[in-house]
N, CA, C, O and the ligand as a Tripos MOL2 file, in Angstrom:
@<TRIPOS>MOLECULE
protein
  281   279    71     0     0
PROTEIN
NO_CHARGES

@<TRIPOS>ATOM
      1 N           0.8170   -1.1510   -0.0040 N.3       1 MET1
      2 CA          0.0400    0.0130   -0.0850 C.3       1 MET1
      3 C           0.9140    1.1860   -0.0140 C.2       1 MET1
      4 O           1.9420    1.2170    0.6640 O.2       1 MET1
      5 N           0.4480    2.2120   -0.7810 N.am      2 PHE2
      6 CA          1.4310    3.3380   -0.7510 C.3       2 PHE2
      7 C           0.5170    4.6570   -0.9840 C.2       2 PHE2
      8 O          -0.3980    4.6950   -1.8060 O.2       2 PHE2
      9 N           0.8920    5.7210   -0.1490 N.am      3 PHE3
     10 CA          0.1550    6.8840   -0.0720 C.3       3 PHE3
     11 C           0.7750    7.9720   -0.7010 C.2       3 PHE3
     12 O           1.9970    8.0660   -0.5910 O.2       3 PHE3
     13 N           0.1130    8.8660   -1.3800 N.am      4 ILE4
     14 CA          0.6530   10.1180   -1.9210 C.3       4 ILE4
     15 C           0.2370   11.1950   -0.9730 C.2       4 ILE4
     16 O          -0.9400   11.5540   -1.0150 O.2       4 ILE4
     17 N           1.0300   11.7370   -0.1490 N.am      5 ILE5
     18 CA          0.7710   12.7010    0.8860 C.3       5 ILE5
     19 C           1.7700   13.8550    0.7970 C.2       5 ILE5
     20 O           2.9610   13.6510    0.5640 O.2       5 ILE5
     21 N           1.2550   15.0700    0.9880 N.am      6 GLY6
     22 CA          2.2240   16.0930    0.8960 C.3       6 GLY6
     23 C           1.6280   17.3760    1.3130 C.2       6 GLY6
     24 O           0.4160   17.4030    1.5260 O.2       6 GLY6
     25 N           2.3380   18.4420    1.4550 N.am      7 TRP7
     26 CA          1.9550   19.7490    1.8130 C.3       7 TRP7
     27 C           1.9460   20.5950    0.4850 C.2       7 TRP7
     28 O           2.8300   20.4540   -0.3600 O.2       7 TRP7
     29 N           1.0120   21.3890    0.3570 N.am      8 ALA8
     30 CA          0.8350   22.3540   -0.8040 C.3       8 ALA8
     31 C           0.3520   23.6750   -0.2830 C.2       8 ALA8
     32 O          -0.5780   23.8550    0.5030 O.2       8 ALA8
     33 N           1.1750   24.6220   -0.8750 N.am      9 LYS9
     34 CA          0.8960   26.0500   -0.5320 C.3       9 LYS9
     35 C          -0.2740   26.4850   -1.5070 C.2       9 LYS9
     36 O          -0.2330   26.2990   -2.7230 O.2       9 LYS9
     37 N          -1.3160   27.0850   -0.8330 N.am     10 HIS10
     38 CA         -2.5380   27.4480   -1.5780 C.3      10 HIS10
     39 C          -2.7970   28.9980   -1.3960 C.2      10 HIS10
     40 O          -2.7560   29.5420   -0.2930 O.2      10 HIS10
     41 N          -3.0550   29.6300   -2.5320 N.am     11 SER11
     42 CA         -3.5170   31.0740   -2.4240 C.3      11 SER11
     43 C          -4.8660   31.2530   -3.0640 C.2      11 SER11
     44 O          -5.1300   30.7020   -4.1330 O.2      11 SER11
     45 N          -5.7220   32.0150   -2.4250 N.am     12 ARG12
     46 CA         -7.0960   32.2610   -2.9470 C.3      12 ARG12
     47 C          -7.2640   33.7140   -3.0550 C.2      12 ARG12
     48 O          -7.1010   34.4520   -2.0830 O.2      12 ARG12
     49 N          -7.5960   34.1470   -4.2500 N.am     13 ASP13
     50 CA         -7.8660   35.6510   -4.5390 C.3      13 ASP13
     51 C          -9.2050   36.0580   -3.9140 C.2      13 ASP13
     52 O         -10.2370   35.5000   -4.2840 O.2      13 ASP13
     53 N          -9.2170   37.0310   -2.9590 N.am     14 LEU14
     54 CA        -10.3660   37.5170   -2.3390 C.3      14 LEU14
     55 C         -11.0110   38.7730   -3.0920 C.2      14 LEU14
     56 O         -12.0650   39.2780   -2.7070 O.2      14 LEU14
     57 N         -10.3380   39.2050   -4.1260 N.am     15 GLY15
     58 CA        -10.7840   40.3740   -4.8390 C.3      15 GLY15
     59 C          -9.9610   41.6020   -4.6280 C.2      15 GLY15
     60 O          -9.0180   41.6400   -3.8370 O.2      15 GLY15
     61 N         -10.3830   42.6780   -5.4230 N.am     16 PRO16
     62 CA         -9.6670   43.9130   -5.2100 C.3      16 PRO16
     63 C          -9.8410   44.6940   -3.9280 C.2      16 PRO16
     64 O         -10.9070   44.6280   -3.3150 O.2      16 PRO16
     65 N          -8.8250   45.4370   -3.5000 N.am     17 VAL17
     66 CA         -9.0020   46.2060   -2.2480 C.3      17 VAL17
     67 C          -9.2750   47.6700   -2.4970 C.2      17 VAL17
     68 O         -10.4330   48.0780   -2.4010 O.2      17 VAL17
     69 N          -8.3740   48.4130   -2.7820 N.am     18 ASP18
     70 CA         -8.4860   49.8210   -3.2050 C.3      18 ASP18
     71 C          -7.1080   50.1850   -4.0110 C.2      18 ASP18
     72 O          -6.1700   49.3980   -4.1370 O.2      18 ASP18
     73 N          -7.1440   51.3440   -4.4670 N.am     19 GLU19
     74 CA         -6.0370   51.8440   -5.2240 C.3      19 GLU19
     75 C          -4.8700   52.4250   -4.1830 C.2      19 GLU19
     76 O          -5.1070   53.3220   -3.3740 O.2      19 GLU19
     77 N          -3.6380   51.8080   -4.3200 N.am     20 ARG20
     78 CA         -2.6280   52.2460   -3.4270 C.3      20 ARG20
     79 C          -1.3590   52.5360   -4.2900 C.2      20 ARG20
     80 O          -1.2040   52.1160   -5.4360 O.2      20 ARG20
     81 N          -0.5060   53.2760   -3.6240 N.am     21 THR21
     82 CA          0.8720   53.4810   -4.2560 C.3      21 THR21
     83 C           1.7990   52.4880   -3.4540 C.2      21 THR21
     84 O           1.9260   52.5780   -2.2330 O.2      21 THR21
     85 N           2.3800   51.6250   -4.1450 N.am     22 CYS22
     86 CA          3.3300   50.6780   -3.6480 C.3      22 CYS22
     87 C           4.5540   51.3350   -3.1670 C.2      22 CYS22
     88 O           5.0870   52.1820   -3.8840 O.2      22 CYS22
     89 N           5.0960   51.0010   -1.9220 N.am     23 SER23
     90 CA          6.3060   51.5890   -1.4140 C.3      23 SER23
     91 C           7.6050   50.9290   -2.0200 C.2      23 SER23
     92 O           8.7160   51.4370   -1.8680 O.2      23 SER23
     93 N           7.3910   49.7920   -2.6980 N.am     24 HIS24
     94 CA          8.4110   49.0560   -3.2830 C.3      24 HIS24
     95 C           8.7490   49.3930   -4.6350 C.2      24 HIS24
     96 O           9.8940   49.7140   -4.9550 O.2      24 HIS24
     97 N           7.6150   49.3180   -5.5840 N.am     25 CYS25
     98 CA          7.8310   49.5070   -6.9390 C.3      25 CYS25
     99 C           7.2440   50.9640   -7.4000 C.2      25 CYS25
    100 O           7.4160   51.3800   -8.5450 O.2      25 CYS25
    101 N           6.6050   51.6260   -6.4960 N.am     26 HIS26
    102 CA          6.1180   53.0150   -6.6910 C.3      26 HIS26
    103 C           4.9720   53.0160   -7.8350 C.2      26 HIS26
    104 O           4.6840   54.0970   -8.3490 O.2      26 HIS26
    105 N           4.3730   51.9500   -8.2070 N.am     27 ASN27
    106 CA          3.2250   51.9080   -9.0600 C.3      27 ASN27
    107 C           1.9520   52.2530   -8.2660 C.2      27 ASN27
    108 O           1.8120   51.8430   -7.1140 O.2      27 ASN27
    109 N           1.1180   52.9320   -8.8210 N.am     28 THR28
    110 CA         -0.3200   53.0750   -8.2440 C.3      28 THR28
    111 C          -1.3680   52.1930   -8.9690 C.2      28 THR28
    112 O          -1.7690   52.4340  -10.1080 O.2      28 THR28
    113 N          -1.7480   51.2210   -8.2590 N.am     29 THR29
    114 CA         -2.7300   50.2030   -8.8930 C.3      29 THR29
    115 C          -3.5630   49.8110   -7.8890 C.2      29 THR29
    116 O          -3.3460   50.1130   -6.7150 O.2      29 THR29
    117 N          -4.6440   49.0630   -8.3020 N.am     30 VAL30
    118 CA         -5.6550   48.4140   -7.3860 C.3      30 VAL30
    119 C          -4.9820   47.1640   -6.8560 C.2      30 VAL30
    120 O          -4.6310   46.2530   -7.6070 O.2      30 VAL30
    121 N          -4.7990   47.1420   -5.4470 N.am     31 TRP31
    122 CA         -4.1290   46.0330   -4.8600 C.3      31 TRP31
    123 C          -5.2250   44.8730   -4.6690 C.2      31 TRP31
    124 O          -6.4300   45.1110   -4.5880 O.2      31 TRP31
    125 N          -4.6540   43.5800   -4.6050 N.am     32 ARG32
    126 CA         -5.5430   42.4070   -4.4250 C.3      32 ARG32
    127 C          -5.4120   41.8860   -2.9730 C.2      32 ARG32
    128 O          -4.3450   42.0110   -2.3710 O.2      32 ARG32
    129 N          -6.4100   41.3470   -2.4540 N.am     33 ARG33
    130 CA         -6.3380   40.7870   -1.1810 C.3      33 ARG33
    131 C          -6.4590   39.2760   -1.4580 C.2      33 ARG33
    132 O          -7.3920   38.8220   -2.1210 O.2      33 ARG33
    133 N          -5.4440   38.4830   -0.9070 N.am     34 VAL34
    134 CA         -5.3510   37.0980   -1.0780 C.3      34 VAL34
    135 C          -5.2100   36.3570    0.2750 C.2      34 VAL34
    136 O          -4.6540   36.8770    1.2420 O.2      34 VAL34
    137 N          -5.7540   35.0890    0.2900 N.am     35 GLU35
    138 CA         -5.5820   34.2220    1.5110 C.3      35 GLU35
    139 C          -4.6780   33.2200    1.2000 C.2      35 GLU35
    140 O          -4.8550   32.4510    0.2550 O.2      35 GLU35
    141 N          -3.5890   33.1770    2.0390 N.am     36 LEU36
    142 CA         -2.5920   32.0760    1.8670 C.3      36 LEU36
    143 C          -2.7890   31.0710    3.0000 C.2      36 LEU36
    144 O          -3.1560   31.3840    4.1330 O.2      36 LEU36
    145 N          -2.4930   29.7550    2.5580 N.am     37 SER37
    146 CA         -2.6030   28.7070    3.5210 C.3      37 SER37
    147 C          -1.8570   27.5390    3.1430 C.2      37 SER37
    148 O          -1.6120   27.3500    1.9520 O.2      37 SER37
    149 N          -1.4400   26.6740    4.0950 N.am     38 ASN38
    150 CA         -0.8160   25.4600    3.8490 C.3      38 ASN38
    151 C          -1.9050   24.3370    3.8030 C.2      38 ASN38
    152 O          -2.8420   24.3600    4.6000 O.2      38 ASN38
    153 N          -1.7810   23.4140    2.9170 N.am     39 ARG39
    154 CA         -2.7280   22.3250    2.8910 C.3      39 ARG39
    155 C          -2.1000   20.9150    2.9010 C.2      39 ARG39
    156 O          -1.2570   20.5900    2.0650 O.2      39 ARG39
    157 N          -2.5260   20.1060    3.8520 N.am     40 LEU40
    158 CA         -2.0650   18.7770    3.7510 C.3      40 LEU40
    159 C          -2.9330   18.0870    2.9160 C.2      40 LEU40
    160 O          -4.1500   18.0520    3.1030 O.2      40 LEU40
    161 N          -2.2580   17.4450    1.8480 N.am     41 THR41
    162 CA         -3.1640   16.5900    0.7720 C.3      41 THR41
    163 C          -2.8680   15.1600    0.9420 C.2      41 THR41
    164 O          -1.7830   14.7570    1.3610 O.2      41 THR41
    165 N          -3.8850   14.3740    0.5980 N.am     42 LEU42
    166 CA         -3.8350   12.8670    0.5490 C.3      42 LEU42
    167 C          -4.3330   12.5010   -0.9380 C.2      42 LEU42
    168 O          -5.4910   12.7920   -1.2380 O.2      42 LEU42
    169 N          -3.5530   11.9150   -1.8140 N.am     43 PHE43
    170 CA         -3.9720   11.8110   -3.1010 C.3      43 PHE43
    171 C          -4.4590   13.0100   -3.7140 C.2      43 PHE43
    172 O          -5.5160   12.9910   -4.3450 O.2      43 PHE43
    173 N          -3.7150   14.1480   -3.5690 N.am     44 PHE44
    174 CA         -3.9520   15.3780   -4.0610 C.3      44 PHE44
    175 C          -5.3000   16.0710   -3.5690 C.2      44 PHE44
    176 O          -5.7130   17.1220   -4.0590 O.2      44 PHE44
    177 N          -5.9380   15.3750   -2.5540 N.am     45 ILE45
    178 CA         -7.1810   16.0350   -2.0370 C.3      45 ILE45
    179 C          -6.8490   16.6750   -0.7020 C.2      45 ILE45
    180 O          -6.3020   15.9830    0.1570 O.2      45 ILE45
    181 N          -7.1380   17.9390   -0.4680 N.am     46 PRO46
    182 CA         -6.9390   18.5980    0.7260 C.3      46 PRO46
    183 C          -7.7300   18.0720    1.8920 C.2      46 PRO46
    184 O          -8.9600   18.0240    1.8520 O.2      46 PRO46
    185 N          -6.9370   17.6280    3.0650 N.am     47 ILE47
    186 CA         -7.6690   17.0820    4.0980 C.3      47 ILE47
    187 C          -7.4360   17.9240    5.4420 C.2      47 ILE47
    188 O          -8.0610   17.7110    6.4800 O.2      47 ILE47
    189 N          -6.4970   18.8620    5.2910 N.am     48 LEU48
    190 CA         -6.3160   19.7300    6.4740 C.3      48 LEU48
    191 C          -5.7040   21.0960    6.0040 C.2      48 LEU48
    192 O          -4.7850   21.1100    5.1850 O.2      48 LEU48
    193 N          -6.1870   22.1480    6.4940 N.am     49 THR49
    194 CA         -5.7370   23.4460    6.1150 C.3      49 THR49
    195 C          -5.2530   24.2230    7.4350 C.2      49 THR49
    196 O          -5.9910   24.3930    8.4050 O.2      49 THR49
    197 N          -3.9540   24.6660    7.3600 N.am     50 THR50
    198 CA         -3.3050   25.2920    8.4940 C.3      50 THR50
    199 C          -2.6850   26.5780    8.0420 C.2      50 THR50
    200 O          -2.6400   26.8490    6.8420 O.2      50 THR50
    201 N          -2.1860   27.4130    8.9940 N.am     51 GLY51
    202 CA         -1.3740   28.6000    8.7610 C.3      51 GLY51
    203 C          -2.1580   29.5100    7.8130 C.2      51 GLY51
    204 O          -1.5740   30.0160    6.8550 O.2      51 GLY51
    205 N          -3.3850   29.7280    8.0260 N.am     52 ARG52
    206 CA         -4.2340   30.6230    7.0460 C.3      52 ARG52
    207 C          -3.8310   32.0730    7.4150 C.2      52 ARG52
    208 O          -3.7740   32.3740    8.6070 O.2      52 ARG52
    209 N          -3.5570   32.9590    6.4860 N.am     53 SER53
    210 CA         -3.2390   34.3630    6.7610 C.3      53 SER53
    211 C          -3.8320   35.0110    5.4400 C.2      53 SER53
    212 O          -3.9940   34.4200    4.3730 O.2      53 SER53
    213 N          -4.1130   36.2950    5.7060 N.am     54 VAL54
    214 CA         -4.7210   37.2470    4.6500 C.3      54 VAL54
    215 C          -3.7200   38.3830    4.4000 C.2      54 VAL54
    216 O          -3.2310   39.0140    5.3380 O.2      54 VAL54
    217 N          -3.4460   38.6150    3.2020 N.am     55 TRP55
    218 CA         -2.4470   39.5820    2.6760 C.3      55 TRP55
    219 C          -3.0030   40.4940    1.7110 C.2      55 TRP55
    220 O          -3.8270   40.1160    0.8780 O.2      55 TRP55
    221 N          -2.5610   41.7520    1.7930 N.am     56 ASP56
    222 CA         -2.8450   42.7110    0.6860 C.3      56 ASP56
    223 C          -1.5300   42.8100   -0.1290 C.2      56 ASP56
    224 O          -0.4440   43.0180    0.4130 O.2      56 ASP56
    225 N          -1.6980   42.6410   -1.5140 N.am     57 ILE57
    226 CA         -0.4740   42.4920   -2.2510 C.3      57 ILE57
    227 C          -0.5540   43.4140   -3.5080 C.2      57 ILE57
    228 O          -1.6130   43.6160   -4.1020 O.2      57 ILE57
    229 N           0.6250   43.9500   -3.8630 N.am     58 CYS58
    230 CA          0.7230   44.7570   -5.0480 C.3      58 CYS58
    231 C           0.6880   43.8520   -6.2470 C.2      58 CYS58
    232 O           1.4350   42.8730   -6.2480 O.2      58 CYS58
    233 N          -0.1080   44.0830   -7.2690 N.am     59 PRO59
    234 CA         -0.1220   43.1380   -8.4060 C.3      59 PRO59
    235 C           1.0630   43.3210   -9.2850 C.2      59 PRO59
    236 O           1.2530   42.4600  -10.1430 O.2      59 PRO59
    237 N           1.8710   44.3060   -9.1930 N.am     60 VAL60
    238 CA          2.9350   44.6190  -10.0440 C.3      60 VAL60
    239 C           4.2350   43.7660   -9.5860 C.2      60 VAL60
    240 O           4.8620   43.0620  -10.3780 O.2      60 VAL60
    241 N           4.5730   43.9120   -8.1930 N.am     61 CYS61
    242 CA          5.7280   43.2530   -7.7110 C.3      61 CYS61
    243 C           5.4950   42.1360   -6.7690 C.2      61 CYS61
    244 O           6.4510   41.4650   -6.3790 O.2      61 CYS61
    245 N           4.2230   41.8790   -6.3590 N.am     62 ASN62
    246 CA          3.6530   40.9330   -5.4710 C.3      62 ASN62
    247 C           4.3330   41.0390   -4.1490 C.2      62 ASN62
    248 O           4.5200   40.0430   -3.4510 O.2      62 ASN62
    249 N           4.7370   42.3400   -3.7690 N.am     63 ARG63
    250 CA          4.9480   42.5220   -2.4070 C.3      63 ARG63
    251 C           3.7620   42.9360   -1.6170 C.2      63 ARG63
    252 O           2.7920   43.3490   -2.2520 O.2      63 ARG63
    253 N           3.7020   42.8850   -0.3720 N.am     64 GLY64
    254 CA          2.5670   43.2750    0.3810 C.3      64 GLY64
    255 C           2.8110   43.0740    1.8860 C.2      64 GLY64
    256 O           3.9310   42.9160    2.3720 O.2      64 GLY64
    257 N           1.6570   43.0940    2.5780 N.am     65 TYR65
    258 CA          1.7460   42.9590    3.9290 C.3      65 TYR65
    259 C           0.5280   42.1650    4.5840 C.2      65 TYR65
    260 O          -0.5800   42.1590    4.0480 O.2      65 TYR65
    261 N           0.7840   41.5370    5.7000 N.am     66 GLU66
    262 CA         -0.3170   40.6940    6.3080 C.3      66 GLU66
    263 C          -1.3710   41.6290    6.9610 C.2      66 GLU66
    264 O          -1.0200   42.5420    7.7080 O.2      66 GLU66
    265 N          -2.6010   41.3940    6.6790 N.am     67 VAL67
    266 CA         -3.7330   42.1180    7.3320 C.3      67 VAL67
    267 C          -4.5850   41.2680    8.2480 C.2      67 VAL67
    268 O          -5.4540   41.8100    8.9310 O.2      67 VAL67
    269 N          -4.3990   40.0750    8.2930 N.am     68 GLY68
    270 CA         -5.2340   39.2450    9.2130 C.3      68 GLY68
    271 C          -4.8550   37.8390    9.1020 C.2      68 GLY68
    272 O          -3.8450   37.4410    8.5220 O.2      68 GLY68
    273 N          -5.7820   37.0580    9.7320 N.am     69 GLY69
    274 CA         -5.6600   35.6230    9.6570 C.3      69 GLY69
    275 C          -5.6380   35.1060   11.0810 C.2      69 GLY69
    276 O          -6.1290   35.8020   11.9700 O.2      69 GLY69
    277 N          -5.0500   33.8160   11.3790 N.am     70 ARG70
    278 CA         -4.9650   33.3460   12.6550 C.3      70 ARG70
    279 C          -3.7010   32.5040   12.7190 C.2      70 ARG70
    280 O          -3.3790   31.9530   13.7720 O.2      70 ARG70
    281 ZN          4.7480   46.9700   -6.0280 Zn       71 ZN71
@<TRIPOS>BOND
     1     1     2 1
     2     2     3 1
     3     3     4 2
     4     3     5 am
     5     5     6 1
     6     6     7 1
     7     7     8 2
     8     7     9 am
     9     9    10 1
    10    10    11 1
    11    11    12 2
    12    11    13 am
    13    13    14 1
    14    14    15 1
    15    15    16 2
    16    15    17 am
    17    17    18 1
    18    18    19 1
    19    19    20 2
    20    19    21 am
    21    21    22 1
    22    22    23 1
    23    23    24 2
    24    23    25 am
    25    25    26 1
    26    26    27 1
    27    27    28 2
    28    27    29 am
    29    29    30 1
    30    30    31 1
    31    31    32 2
    32    31    33 am
    33    33    34 1
    34    34    35 1
    35    35    36 2
    36    35    37 am
    37    37    38 1
    38    38    39 1
    39    39    40 2
    40    39    41 am
    41    41    42 1
    42    42    43 1
    43    43    44 2
    44    43    45 am
    45    45    46 1
    46    46    47 1
    47    47    48 2
    48    47    49 am
    49    49    50 1
    50    50    51 1
    51    51    52 2
    52    51    53 am
    53    53    54 1
    54    54    55 1
    55    55    56 2
    56    55    57 am
    57    57    58 1
    58    58    59 1
    59    59    60 2
    60    59    61 am
    61    61    62 1
    62    62    63 1
    63    63    64 2
    64    63    65 am
    65    65    66 1
    66    66    67 1
    67    67    68 2
    68    67    69 am
    69    69    70 1
    70    70    71 1
    71    71    72 2
    72    71    73 am
    73    73    74 1
    74    74    75 1
    75    75    76 2
    76    75    77 am
    77    77    78 1
    78    78    79 1
    79    79    80 2
    80    79    81 am
    81    81    82 1
    82    82    83 1
    83    83    84 2
    84    83    85 am
    85    85    86 1
    86    86    87 1
    87    87    88 2
    88    87    89 am
    89    89    90 1
    90    90    91 1
    91    91    92 2
    92    91    93 am
    93    93    94 1
    94    94    95 1
    95    95    96 2
    96    95    97 am
    97    97    98 1
    98    98    99 1
    99    99   100 2
   100    99   101 am
   101   101   102 1
   102   102   103 1
   103   103   104 2
   104   103   105 am
   105   105   106 1
   106   106   107 1
   107   107   108 2
   108   107   109 am
   109   109   110 1
   110   110   111 1
   111   111   112 2
   112   111   113 am
   113   113   114 1
   114   114   115 1
   115   115   116 2
   116   115   117 am
   117   117   118 1
   118   118   119 1
   119   119   120 2
   120   119   121 am
   121   121   122 1
   122   122   123 1
   123   123   124 2
   124   123   125 am
   125   125   126 1
   126   126   127 1
   127   127   128 2
   128   127   129 am
   129   129   130 1
   130   130   131 1
   131   131   132 2
   132   131   133 am
   133   133   134 1
   134   134   135 1
   135   135   136 2
   136   135   137 am
   137   137   138 1
   138   138   139 1
   139   139   140 2
   140   139   141 am
   141   141   142 1
   142   142   143 1
   143   143   144 2
   144   143   145 am
   145   145   146 1
   146   146   147 1
   147   147   148 2
   148   147   149 am
   149   149   150 1
   150   150   151 1
   151   151   152 2
   152   151   153 am
   153   153   154 1
   154   154   155 1
   155   155   156 2
   156   155   157 am
   157   157   158 1
   158   158   159 1
   159   159   160 2
   160   159   161 am
   161   161   162 1
   162   162   163 1
   163   163   164 2
   164   163   165 am
   165   165   166 1
   166   166   167 1
   167   167   168 2
   168   167   169 am
   169   169   170 1
   170   170   171 1
   171   171   172 2
   172   171   173 am
   173   173   174 1
   174   174   175 1
   175   175   176 2
   176   175   177 am
   177   177   178 1
   178   178   179 1
   179   179   180 2
   180   179   181 am
   181   181   182 1
   182   182   183 1
   183   183   184 2
   184   183   185 am
   185   185   186 1
   186   186   187 1
   187   187   188 2
   188   187   189 am
   189   189   190 1
   190   190   191 1
   191   191   192 2
   192   191   193 am
   193   193   194 1
   194   194   195 1
   195   195   196 2
   196   195   197 am
   197   197   198 1
   198   198   199 1
   199   199   200 2
   200   199   201 am
   201   201   202 1
   202   202   203 1
   203   203   204 2
   204   203   205 am
   205   205   206 1
   206   206   207 1
   207   207   208 2
   208   207   209 am
   209   209   210 1
   210   210   211 1
   211   211   212 2
   212   211   213 am
   213   213   214 1
   214   214   215 1
   215   215   216 2
   216   215   217 am
   217   217   218 1
   218   218   219 1
   219   219   220 2
   220   219   221 am
   221   221   222 1
   222   222   223 1
   223   223   224 2
   224   223   225 am
   225   225   226 1
   226   226   227 1
   227   227   228 2
   228   227   229 am
   229   229   230 1
   230   230   231 1
   231   231   232 2
   232   231   233 am
   233   233   234 1
   234   234   235 1
   235   235   236 2
   236   235   237 am
   237   237   238 1
   238   238   239 1
   239   239   240 2
   240   239   241 am
   241   241   242 1
   242   242   243 1
   243   243   244 2
   244   243   245 am
   245   245   246 1
   246   246   247 1
   247   247   248 2
   248   247   249 am
   249   249   250 1
   250   250   251 1
   251   251   252 2
   252   251   253 am
   253   253   254 1
   254   254   255 1
   255   255   256 2
   256   255   257 am
   257   257   258 1
   258   258   259 1
   259   259   260 2
   260   259   261 am
   261   261   262 1
   262   262   263 1
   263   263   264 2
   264   263   265 am
   265   265   266 1
   266   266   267 1
   267   267   268 2
   268   267   269 am
   269   269   270 1
   270   270   271 1
   271   271   272 2
   272   271   273 am
   273   273   274 1
   274   274   275 1
   275   275   276 2
   276   275   277 am
   277   277   278 1
   278   278   279 1
   279   279   280 2
@<TRIPOS>SUBSTRUCTURE
     1 MET1         2 RESIDUE 1 A MET
     2 PHE2         6 RESIDUE 1 A PHE
     3 PHE3        10 RESIDUE 1 A PHE
     4 ILE4        14 RESIDUE 1 A ILE
     5 ILE5        18 RESIDUE 1 A ILE
     6 GLY6        22 RESIDUE 1 A GLY
     7 TRP7        26 RESIDUE 1 A TRP
     8 ALA8        30 RESIDUE 1 A ALA
     9 LYS9        34 RESIDUE 1 A LYS
    10 HIS10       38 RESIDUE 1 A HIS
    11 SER11       42 RESIDUE 1 A SER
    12 ARG12       46 RESIDUE 1 A ARG
    13 ASP13       50 RESIDUE 1 A ASP
    14 LEU14       54 RESIDUE 1 A LEU
    15 GLY15       58 RESIDUE 1 A GLY
    16 PRO16       62 RESIDUE 1 A PRO
    17 VAL17       66 RESIDUE 1 A VAL
    18 ASP18       70 RESIDUE 1 A ASP
    19 GLU19       74 RESIDUE 1 A GLU
    20 ARG20       78 RESIDUE 1 A ARG
    21 THR21       82 RESIDUE 1 A THR
    22 CYS22       86 RESIDUE 1 A CYS
    23 SER23       90 RESIDUE 1 A SER
    24 HIS24       94 RESIDUE 1 A HIS
    25 CYS25       98 RESIDUE 1 A CYS
    26 HIS26      102 RESIDUE 1 A HIS
    27 ASN27      106 RESIDUE 1 A ASN
    28 THR28      110 RESIDUE 1 A THR
    29 THR29      114 RESIDUE 1 A THR
    30 VAL30      118 RESIDUE 1 A VAL
    31 TRP31      122 RESIDUE 1 A TRP
    32 ARG32      126 RESIDUE 1 A ARG
    33 ARG33      130 RESIDUE 1 A ARG
    34 VAL34      134 RESIDUE 1 A VAL
    35 GLU35      138 RESIDUE 1 A GLU
    36 LEU36      142 RESIDUE 1 A LEU
    37 SER37      146 RESIDUE 1 A SER
    38 ASN38      150 RESIDUE 1 A ASN
    39 ARG39      154 RESIDUE 1 A ARG
    40 LEU40      158 RESIDUE 1 A LEU
    41 THR41      162 RESIDUE 1 A THR
    42 LEU42      166 RESIDUE 1 A LEU
    43 PHE43      170 RESIDUE 1 A PHE
    44 PHE44      174 RESIDUE 1 A PHE
    45 ILE45      178 RESIDUE 1 A ILE
    46 PRO46      182 RESIDUE 1 A PRO
    47 ILE47      186 RESIDUE 1 A ILE
    48 LEU48      190 RESIDUE 1 A LEU
    49 THR49      194 RESIDUE 1 A THR
    50 THR50      198 RESIDUE 1 A THR
    51 GLY51      202 RESIDUE 1 A GLY
    52 ARG52      206 RESIDUE 1 A ARG
    53 SER53      210 RESIDUE 1 A SER
    54 VAL54      214 RESIDUE 1 A VAL
    55 TRP55      218 RESIDUE 1 A TRP
    56 ASP56      222 RESIDUE 1 A ASP
    57 ILE57      226 RESIDUE 1 A ILE
    58 CYS58      230 RESIDUE 1 A CYS
    59 PRO59      234 RESIDUE 1 A PRO
    60 VAL60      238 RESIDUE 1 A VAL
    61 CYS61      242 RESIDUE 1 A CYS
    62 ASN62      246 RESIDUE 1 A ASN
    63 ARG63      250 RESIDUE 1 A ARG
    64 GLY64      254 RESIDUE 1 A GLY
    65 TYR65      258 RESIDUE 1 A TYR
    66 GLU66      262 RESIDUE 1 A GLU
    67 VAL67      266 RESIDUE 1 A VAL
    68 GLY68      270 RESIDUE 1 A GLY
    69 GLY69      274 RESIDUE 1 A GLY
    70 ARG70      278 RESIDUE 1 A ARG
    71 ZN71       281 GROUP 0 **** ****
């Protein structure tokens, strides 16, 4: 018997936030809010989600900061 088990990083787009000027790339764009989590998968099916956090990120350079989560 053999199992395919592993951790996968997962991101989910929660939609646009508002227009901001990025302190890293200095572009003014509509930022995105994303939820990042780690998923334990068995046969590629997620069975456990941990480390969930919510980030606002710049769509140009993908830098951002954490705004919530647990
Ligand atoms: Zn940026």
